[in-house]
Structure formats: C-alpha cells, structure tokens
C-alpha angles and dihedrals in degrees: 000000000000127000092064091310091292092125126225134275115246110246090213106047101014094231124124118269094226102185137034088234088065094047123113089185094056092043089054089047092052089050091052096249095116123059112234089228091062099037094102093049100040122106118260132220136173112255088246090052088062100050095164088069102030094052085076094061109105106177142125112267091025114102109221117256121220123205121202117207138030095334095052106130089221088069096047131090108287094226091051090049091050091051093047093047091051093047100041092043090052088052092050092048088049089056090054090047097050090050090058096041095045092221123178112266091248089067097051100092123093114261094258091050091051090051091051090051091050092050091050091048091050091048092052090052092053 
C-alpha cells in the first residue's frame, strides 16, 4: 500500500486498513473510480465501512454485506444488481490477484478501467 506501506486509517472507523484486500480505496481504483494521480491523497475506508459498494462483492472468503435502507441491493433493479455484482466482484478478485502477483500499482485496474485511463490521457494530450 502507499504511504511507505504503512497503510491508511479508515475515515469511518479510525482503524488501520491493513491489507489491500480490505481496501475500499484500492477497490475503487481497480474499478476505475479513483484517478491514479489522486490515489495517494484520497480517503480510505475498509470495504465493510462502505457497505453500499461492498454489498456487491460475491466471492469466497468474503462474508456478504447487507445494507438496510434505500441503497439495499435487494430493493434495486435485478439486472443492475447482477451487473454490479459481476463488476465489483471482478474488482475484488483483482485486488486479491495483484497482491499475489506483486504488480506495479499502474497495472492494478481492470482492463476496461485501464482503457478508460488511456483514452483520457490521449484526450488530454490532444
């Protein structure tokens, strides 16, 4: 993790986010929701401290998260939920993969997120 591998403090609970596989920030980065230029300055949370996102993770070794209220996936359109579960779960599995492969942080994002970053970079050069 950044900051000399010290980890980050969760802005919700105040505890250390000890592993990238617990990191909401890095999951959002892998999904393409966090700009690489702001990764080191963005607030961190545990996955469980951002239940509206982590409820869409459907993976072995990840205890399901339930949200009560208007953002509960059980109240959302089933097709939207299916798409989100597929996408967010792929991102979570990617986090587990990059931890094992020890890839450079620039290679963490999912392929479609990397393509989006490349397009944005090319547009800014034009």
